[in-house]
N, C-alpha and C positions, 0 to 999 in steps of 0.2 A: 327718505334715508334715515332721518332721526328716529322715526317711528319703528323702523326695522331694528335699529340698534337697541331701542328701549325694550321692544318685544323679546329680542335675543337675551338681554340681561334678565328680564323677568322669567323667561323660560329656564335660564341657567340657575337662577336663584332658587328654583323649586326642586333642583336635583339634590340627591342625597349628599353628594360630596360637598356641595356649598353649604347646605344646612348643617351637616356635621362639623364642618370647618368653623362655622360661625359659633356653634355651641362650645367647641373646645377652645377656640381663640378667645372668646369672651371669658371663659373660666380661667384660662391661663393669665389673661390680662389682670383679672382680679387677684389671682394668686401672687403674681409678681408685684403688684401694687402694695398688697399687704406686707410682703417681704421687705420692700423698700421702706415702708412706714416703720416697721419694727427696727430695722437697722438705724433709721434716723433717730428713733427714741433711744435705742441702746447706746449710740454714739454720744448722745448728750448726757444720759443718765450714768453711764459707766465712766465717762471721762476718757481722754486720749490713751492713757496707760492701759487701763483694763479693757478698753475697746480694742486696742491692738492685740491683746491676748485673746480676746473673743474671736476676732476675725482670723487670726492665724490658726486657731483650732478648727474653725469652720473650713479654712482652706485645706487643711489636712483631710477633712471628711469629704470635701468636694473632689479630691483626687480620685475617689472611688466612683465618680459619676460615669466615667467611660465604661467601667465594668458593669455598673448597674443598668446603663442604657443598653449594653449588649444583652444582658439577661432579659430585660423587658422586650427588646426587639425580637430576640429568638423565641421567647414564649409567645409573643404576638403572632409570629409567622406560623407556628404550628397550631395555635388556637384557631387561627383563621381557616386553616386546612381542615381542622376537626370540628368546625362550627356545627355541622349537621351529624356528627358522629359523637354523641354525648359520652359514650362509654370510653372512647379513647381520650376525649377531652378531660374526663374525670381522672383518668390515669395520669395524664400530663400534669394536671393541677396538683394532685396529691403527691405524686412522685417528685415533682419539682420542689414543692414545699419541704418535703422531707430531706431531700439531698441538699438544698441550699440552706436550710436551717442548720444542718450539720456543718457545712463549710463556713457559714456565718458565725457559728459558735466557736469553731477553731480559730477563725480570724480574730474574733473578739478576745479570746483568751490570750492569743499572741500579742494583741495590742495592750492588754492589761499588763502583761509581763514586762514590756518595754516602756510602759507609761512613765516610770520614774526617770528613765534616760531621756525621754521626749521632753518632760517637764524641765530637766536641767538644761538640755540643749536650747530650748526656747526661752529659758530664763523665767519660768513660771514658778512662783513661790510655793504654790500648793499643787499636789498631784491630783486632787479631786476633780477639777474640771477636765483633765485629760482622761481619767478613768470613766467619767460620765460620757465622754465622747465615744468611748469604745462600744457602748451599748447601741449607739446609733448605727454602727456597721452591721450588726446582726439584723436589726429591724429593717434596714434598707434592702437587704437581700430578699426578705420575705414580702415586703411591700411591692418590690419589682415583679414578683411572680403574680400577685393579685392583679396589679395594673396591666401586666402583659396579657392575662386572660381577658380582662374587660376590654382592652384595646383590640384584641383579636376577634372578640365577639361583636365589635363595633358598638359597644354600649358606651357611647361618648358622653351621655348625660351623667351617668354614675361615675365614669372616669373623671370627668371635669369637676363634678361636685366633690370628689375625694381631694382634689388639689385645693379647692376653696376651703373645705373643712380643715384640712391640714394647716393652711395658712391662718385661719381663725384661731385654732387651738394654740398655734405657735405664738401669735401676738398677744392673746389673752393671758396665757400662762407666763409668757416671757415678760410682759409688762408687770404682771402681778408679782412674780418671783423676784424680779430686780428691785421693785419698789419696797418689798419687805426686807431687803438687805442681803439677798443671796448672791448678788453681783454676777460675776462671770459664770459661776456654777448654775445660777438660776437661768441665765440666758441659754447655756448649752442644754440644760435639763428641759427647757421649753421645746427645743428641737427634737429631743428624744420623745417627749410626750406627744408632739405633733405626729411623729411617725407611728407611735402606738395607735393614735386616733385614725391615721390613714389606713393602717393595716386592718383595724376593726371595721371601718366603714366600707372598705373594699371587699372584706371577707363576707359581709352580710349577704350580698346578692349572689355569692358563689357557694353558700353553705350547703345547698342541695347536692353539690358534686361529691361531698364526702360520703354520703350514703348511697350514691348511685353505683350500679354495677360497672366494673372497670375492665377494659380490655387491654391487656399488656401489649406494648409494641416496643421495638428496639429504640431506646432513647439515645443511642449513639449518634443518630442522625441529627438530633437536637444540638448535641454538644459539638459535633463537627461543623454544623452551620454557625454555631456561636463563635468559632475561631475565625471564620470568614468575616463575620460582623465586627469582631474585635479589631481585626487588621484594618478594615475599611474605616471604622470610626476613629481609630487612632490616627490614620493618615489624614482624614478630614479635619480632625482637631489640630494636627500639626500645621495644616494649610493656613489656618487663621491665627496661629500663635508664633510660628517661626519668624515672621516679619517683625512682630513686636519684640521678641527676644533678641534678635540680631540688632535692631535699632538701639535697644537698651545697651547692648555690648559696644557698639561702634560710635554712637553719637554721644554728645554731652548730655548730662542729666536734664537740662531744660528742654532740648529738642526731643529727647526720649519721652519726657512727660507730655509734650505736645502730641507726639505720634500715638502714645498710649490713649490719650483722651479722644483723639480722632478715631482710633480703632474702636473704642467703646461706643462712640456715637454711631459708627457704622454698624456695629453689632445689633443695634436696635432693630435694624431690618431683618437680620438673621433670626433673632429670638422672636420677633413679631410674626414671622412666617413659619415657625417651628411646628405649629399645630397642623399645617398643611401636610407635611410628611407623615405625621402621626395618624392622620385620617386616611391618607392615600394608601399607606403601606398594607394594612389588613385587607382593604378592598381589592387592591391589586393582587395580593397573595391568594385570596379566595377565588377570584376570577381565573387566575393562572392555573390553579389546581382543577378547576372545572372546565378548562380548555376554552374559556370565553375570551372575547376580545377585551383587552385591558389597557391598551396604549392610549385610548381616549381619556381614561382616568388621569394618566400622566399629563396629557395636554391641558386638561381642565385645571389640574393642580398647578401647572406652570403659570397658567393665566392668573390664578389666585395669588401666587407669589408676586407676579408683576403688578397686580392690582394694589398691593401694599408697598412694594419696593419702589416703583416708579414715582408715586407722589412724594414719598419721603426723600428720595434722591433729588427730585426736582426742587423741593423745598430747600435742601442743602445747597444746591447750585444757585437758586434765586435769592435766598436769605441766609448766607453763611454766617454773617456777623450776628444776626439775631439768634440763630441756632446755637452758636458758641456761647453767647451771653446768657441765654436761658439756662444752659446746663452747667457751664464751667466758669463763666465770667470773663472779664476783659483780659485777664492775665494769659489766657490761652488763645488770643486772637491771631497769633502767627500761623496757626494751622487752618484758619478759616478758608483761605484760598484753595486748599486741597480737600476740603470736606466733601464737596460734591463728587470728586473723583473717587474718594474712598467709599462714599455711599453707593456708587456704581459698582465698585469692587465687591461689596458685600451683597448687593442684589444679584450679581452674577454668581457669587459663591452660594447663595441661597438656592439658586436654580441648579447648580452642580450638586449640592447636598440632596435635593429632591430627586434628581435623576439617579444618584447613587442608591437611594433607598428603593426606587422603582426597580433598578437592576437587581438589587438584593431580593426583592419580593418575587422575582421570576427566576431566582437561583442562578444568576449570572455573577461571575466573580473576576473575570479577566480585566475588567475596568480598574481593578486594584493596582495593576501594574502602571496604568496611566496616572493614577493618583500618586504612586510612589515616585514616578519620573518627575511629576510636577513639583513635589516637595524637594527633590534633589536639585532641580533647576532653579527653583525659588531660592533655596539656600545659597547656591553658587552665585547667582546674579546679585543678590543683596550683599553677599560677602565681598564681591568685587566692586560693586557700585552702590555707595551709601553716603554720598557727600551731603545730602540734605533729605529731609522727610519728603520733599516733593519728588525727588528722584525715586525713592522707594515706593511712593504711592503710584507713580506711573509704571514702574516695573510690575507691581501687583496688578494694575489694570490690564496691561498687555498680556500677562500670563493668564489671568483669570478669564479674559475673553477667549484666549486660545483654548484653555481647558474646557470652557463651556461648549465651544464649537465641536471639539473632539468628542465630548460626552454625548452631545446631541447626535453626532454622526453614528456613534456606537448604538444609540437607542433606536434611531430610524432604521438602521440595517439589522436590528435584532428582531427575530421572529415574534410576532404578536400572538400571545396565547399559545 
């Protein structure tokens, strides 16, 4: 029995989806680790006041993440379809760069215009760090196009390397610019330079598409698909933010802080498995367009999420005190008894997130109504029952388990290929 299990694992490890997941997972782990190191340095070097300015400016930029994920996901979908049709792929790439460069420039100009107001509202003495932040918006649009093409072509080595390269440029220039006295401006400028580096490093393997013969196709289908992705991603984002927001509204600051820390620890599971959906999505899209069987890719991907989520959740159940002490310290010990529950919540959410991307890859969108219904029920239940963080955690567990079962039922009954 043991030998059969070992042989099964060995056979699975040799498949493309496992190998590609390992590559992207490893790269994203390094990227996130570099990011945390830079924030740790910036927090100490800038001091609480300037670091607060630094983080609030970054939070403004990160608001665009949903839109950028929509762009990358939509480009990925059609790049996967045109993987063997280089002329259409070239048109998709060049046309998307041109259009999104235009929109990115307009958005950046608009951001520049309101920068003085933003600086006054956020009580920032100088407008320069706000102005520097604006250039990040333009760069993020075009970087998303490049990464979407690479993801669609399943070139996960170059995609993963672009994240590592971006992180290295960010920390090298960030540390250097802050040390020479540029402060917050230097920290924000490092983010801008890292995105310039990411654009160049992702552009290099795609440069041949510029000179390639291009076949025009109706790009309205790309933008129509983008709307569906935008709604789905917005609802998925709301699912794991509504509870934190309502707890902050209803409970006292101490309990809200406990719940926020618990939520952050739970999200380790989600962000740790994010690479699985990034790898599965283009593979499933490509097989769907070629009328091949693709549901097996989903099942393997679900297994990979569980392979990460279950051990972390078990660790939270078995060693909650140690887990809280390691990351937040003894002041947050009140939430330790619910940590395992929330780990289970985020494991289930990670599965739901993966299933959602699978359904998007096969051009299914009716599940969006299920997500909308979940957000409404989640909001109503927490609004009515929120006496303790434990009550909220158990509400989330019951609802997430129900949502997972409904999403699995939709998937099982959906035609494969």
